[in-house]
ROKOLSE-285116 format. One record per residue (C-alpha): residue number from 1; residue in three letters; x, y, z. Coordinates in steps of 0.1 Angstrom, whole numbers, plus 5000, padded with zeros to 4 digits. Layout:
[rec NUM 'ALA' [X Y Z]] ...
REM end
This chain:
[rec 1 'UNK' [7446 0852 0701]] [rec 2 'UNK' [7441 0877 0728]] [rec 3 'UNK' [7421 0907 0720]] [rec 4 'UNK' [7422 0939 0740]] [rec 5 'UNK' [7395 0964 0736]] [rec 6 'UNK' [7394 0995 0757]] [rec 7 'UNK' [7361 1008 0744]] [rec 8 'UNK' [7330 1009 0767]] [rec 9 'UNK' [7308 0978 0764]] [rec 10 'UNK' [7280 0995 0745]] [rec 11 'UNK' [7304 1007 0718]] [rec 12 'UNK' [7321 0974 0711]] [rec 13 'UNK' [7312 0959 0678]] [rec 14 'UNK' [7299 0923 0682]] [rec 15 'UNK' [7306 0895 0659]] [rec 16 'UNK' [7279 0872 0645]] [rec 17 'UNK' [7287 0844 0669]] [rec 18 'UNK' [7283 0867 0698]] [rec 19 'UNK' [7250 0881 0685]] [rec 20 'UNK' [7236 0846 0680]] [rec 21 'UNK' [7244 0835 0716]] [rec 22 'UNK' [7227 0865 0730]] [rec 23 'UNK' [7237 0887 0759]] [rec 24 'UNK' [7230 0861 0787]] [rec 25 'UNK' [7239 0825 0795]] [rec 26 'UNK' [7261 0807 0770]] [rec 27 'UNK' [7252 0770 0768]] [rec 28 'UNK' [7282 0747 0767]] [rec 29 'UNK' [7285 0709 0765]] [rec 30 'UNK' [7305 0709 0797]] [rec 31 'UNK' [7273 0718 0816]] [rec 32 'UNK' [7256 0686 0805]] [rec 33 'UNK' [7285 0666 0819]] [rec 34 'UNK' [7282 0683 0853]] [rec 35 'UNK' [7244 0683 0853]] [rec 36 'UNK' [7240 0646 0844]] [rec 37 'UNK' [7254 0632 0877]] [rec 38 'UNK' [7233 0657 0897]] [rec 39 'UNK' [7201 0645 0879]] [rec 40 'UNK' [7211 0609 0884]] [rec 41 'UNK' [7218 0615 0921]] [rec 42 'UNK' [7184 0632 0924]] [rec 43 'UNK' [7166 0602 0908]] [rec 44 'UNK' [7186 0579 0930]] [rec 45 'UNK' [7176 0598 0962]] [rec 46 'UNK' [7139 0599 0952]] [rec 47 'UNK' [7141 0561 0944]] [rec 48 'UNK' [7157 0554 0978]] [rec 49 'UNK' [7131 0576 0997]] [rec 50 'UNK' [7102 0559 0979]] [rec 51 'UNK' [7118 0525 0986]] [rec 52 'UNK' [7121 0534 1023]] [rec 53 'UNK' [7085 0545 1024]] [rec 54 'UNK' [7074 0513 1007]] [rec 55 'UNK' [7093 0492 1032]] [rec 56 'UNK' [7079 0512 1061]] [rec 57 'UNK' [7043 0507 1048]] [rec 58 'UNK' [7049 0470 1044]] [rec 59 'UNK' [7061 0468 1080]] [rec 60 'UNK' [7030 0487 1092]] [rec 61 'UNK' [7008 0464 1071]] [rec 62 'UNK' [7024 0433 1085]] [rec 63 'UNK' [7020 0446 1121]] [rec 64 'UNK' [6983 0455 1114]] [rec 65 'UNK' [6978 0421 1098]] [rec 66 'UNK' [6992 0403 1128]] [rec 67 'UNK' [6970 0424 1151]] [rec 68 'UNK' [6939 0416 1130]] [rec 69 'UNK' [6947 0379 1131]] [rec 70 'UNK' [6953 0381 1168]] [rec 71 'UNK' [6918 0397 1172]] [rec 72 'UNK' [6901 0368 1153]] [rec 73 'UNK' [6890 0350 1186]] [rec 74 'UNK' [6876 0382 1200]] [rec 75 'UNK' [6858 0390 1168]] [rec 76 'UNK' [6842 0356 1167]] [rec 77 'UNK' [6832 0359 1204]] [rec 78 'UNK' [6818 0394 1197]] [rec 79 'UNK' [6798 0379 1168]] [rec 80 'UNK' [6783 0352 1189]] [rec 81 'UNK' [6776 0377 1216]] [rec 82 'UNK' [6758 0400 1192]] [rec 83 'UNK' [6738 0371 1178]] [rec 84 'UNK' [6728 0360 1214]] [rec 85 'UNK' [6720 0396 1222]] [rec 86 'UNK' [6697 0401 1192]] [rec 87 'UNK' [6679 0368 1201]] [rec 88 'UNK' [6674 0380 1237]] [rec 89 'UNK' [6663 0414 1225]] [rec 90 'UNK' [6637 0398 1202]] [rec 91 'UNK' [6626 0376 1231]] [rec 92 'UNK' [6623 0406 1254]] [rec 93 'UNK' [6603 0425 1228]] [rec 94 'UNK' [6580 0394 1224]] [rec 95 'UNK' [6576 0392 1262]] [rec 96 'UNK' [6567 0429 1265]] [rec 97 'UNK' [6542 0425 1237]] [rec 98 'UNK' [6526 0395 1254]] [rec 99 'UNK' [6525 0413 1287]] [rec 100 'UNK' [6508 0442 1272]] [rec 101 'UNK' [6482 0419 1256]] [rec 102 'UNK' [6475 0399 1288]] [rec 103 'UNK' [6445 0405 1310]] [rec 104 'UNK' [6453 0408 1347]] [rec 105 'UNK' [6426 0386 1361]] [rec 106 'UNK' [6437 0390 1397]] [rec 107 'UNK' [6431 0427 1395]] [rec 108 'UNK' [6398 0422 1378]] [rec 109 'UNK' [6386 0397 1404]] [rec 110 'UNK' [6396 0421 1431]] [rec 111 'UNK' [6376 0449 1414]] [rec 112 'UNK' [6346 0426 1412]] [rec 113 'UNK' [6349 0417 1449]] [rec 114 'UNK' [6352 0454 1459]] [rec 115 'UNK' [6322 0464 1437]] [rec 116 'UNK' [6297 0439 1452]] [rec 117 'UNK' [6269 0458 1470]] [rec 118 'UNK' [6256 0442 1502]] [rec 119 'UNK' [6233 0413 1494]] [rec 120 'UNK' [6251 0404 1461]] [rec 121 'UNK' [6273 0374 1457]] [rec 122 'UNK' [6285 0353 1427]] [rec 123 'UNK' [6280 0316 1423]] [rec 124 'UNK' [6301 0308 1392]] [rec 125 'UNK' [6328 0325 1372]] [rec 126 'UNK' [6342 0313 1339]] [rec 127 'UNK' [6368 0329 1317]] [rec 128 'UNK' [6378 0321 1282]] [rec 129 'UNK' [6400 0338 1256]] [rec 130 'UNK' [6370 0356 1243]] [rec 131 'UNK' [6347 0363 1272]] [rec 132 'UNK' [6339 0364 1309]] [rec 133 'UNK' [6307 0349 1323]] [rec 134 'UNK' [6297 0357 1359]] [rec 135 'UNK' [6267 0341 1375]] [rec 136 'UNK' [6255 0355 1408]] [rec 137 'UNK' [6226 0359 1431]] [rec 138 'UNK' [6211 0389 1449]] [rec 139 'UNK' [6188 0392 1479]] [rec 140 'UNK' [6171 0424 1493]] [rec 141 'UNK' [6146 0427 1521]] [rec 142 'UNK' [6134 0460 1504]] [rec 143 'UNK' [6127 0442 1471]] [rec 144 'UNK' [6155 0462 1453]] [rec 145 'UNK' [6172 0433 1436]] [rec 146 'UNK' [6173 0449 1401]] [rec 147 'UNK' [6186 0482 1415]] [rec 148 'UNK' [6214 0463 1433]] [rec 149 'UNK' [6223 0445 1400]] [rec 150 'UNK' [6223 0478 1382]] [rec 151 'UNK' [6245 0494 1409]] [rec 152 'UNK' [6269 0465 1406]] [rec 153 'UNK' [6270 0468 1367]] [rec 154 'UNK' [6275 0506 1369]] [rec 155 'UNK' [6304 0502 1393]] [rec 156 'UNK' [6321 0477 1369]] [rec 157 'UNK' [6315 0498 1338]] [rec 158 'UNK' [6327 0531 1354]] [rec 159 'UNK' [6360 0515 1364]] [rec 160 'UNK' [6384 0520 1334]] [rec 161 'UNK' [6409 0495 1349]] [rec 162 'UNK' [6382 0468 1348]] [rec 163 'UNK' [6362 0477 1317]] [rec 164 'UNK' [6392 0487 1296]] [rec 165 'UNK' [6397 0451 1284]] [rec 166 'UNK' [6361 0445 1275]] [rec 167 'UNK' [6340 0456 1245]] [rec 168 'UNK' [6307 0449 1261]] [rec 169 'UNK' [6295 0440 1296]] [rec 170 'UNK' [6258 0431 1298]] [rec 171 'UNK' [6234 0415 1322]] [rec 172 'UNK' [6217 0385 1309]] [rec 173 'UNK' [6185 0368 1321]] [rec 174 'UNK' [6174 0375 1357]] [rec 175 'UNK' [6154 0347 1373]] [rec 176 'UNK' [6136 0352 1406]] [rec 177 'UNK' [6130 0323 1431]] [rec 178 'UNK' [6120 0320 1467]] [rec 179 'UNK' [6144 0304 1491]] [rec 180 'UNK' [6134 0300 1528]] [rec 181 'UNK' [6107 0326 1525]] [rec 182 'UNK' [6130 0352 1509]] [rec 183 'UNK' [6130 0363 1473]] [rec 184 'UNK' [6164 0356 1456]] [rec 185 'UNK' [6172 0368 1420]] [rec 186 'UNK' [6198 0348 1400]] [rec 187 'UNK' [6215 0368 1373]] [rec 188 'UNK' [6243 0363 1347]] [rec 189 'UNK' [6267 0388 1334]] [rec 190 'UNK' [6286 0383 1301]] [rec 191 'UNK' [6315 0404 1290]] [rec 192 'UNK' [6332 0402 1256]] [rec 193 'UNK' [6370 0407 1257]] [rec 194 'UNK' [6388 0429 1233]] [rec 195 'UNK' [6408 0409 1208]] [rec 196 'UNK' [6445 0420 1209]] 
REM end
């Protein structure tokens, strides 16, 4: 039945069914029928998007896996290079350590030669891992053999390039003898090397 009511909305008397449903949206079963395909379509779209993302990621993973396998030869070459490099680095460090510990005898012999005062010469030189032994002779017409030996020793001790590798450098026994009417003094110098 059609009902016509010309009263304003606020004066219209409402029935119980109208009061229960409230003033706003009226829920009807027809909305469920329309909403169900929309929800299903939304789920289907989400499922398709996630499926495409999964396929894309699988393709990327396969490409990266092929690249990784293609680099296998380079990785093994790099590994062998790094191993050889570390061995060479260790060898270089060992060589540097040994070169720091070595005694430069050519330089030391040159210092000895340059430090000889006039009238001093050496007869024998022996070197071991622990010490240096130098045997020499001195002649002086002014009878200054001991002062020449002391001058020679002071020159060696005052040279840090020479004395730096020694802990001690001492004159041993001095023996005087006469050769052809001249007095000659034989001496021995012993120097203990620093242990490195």
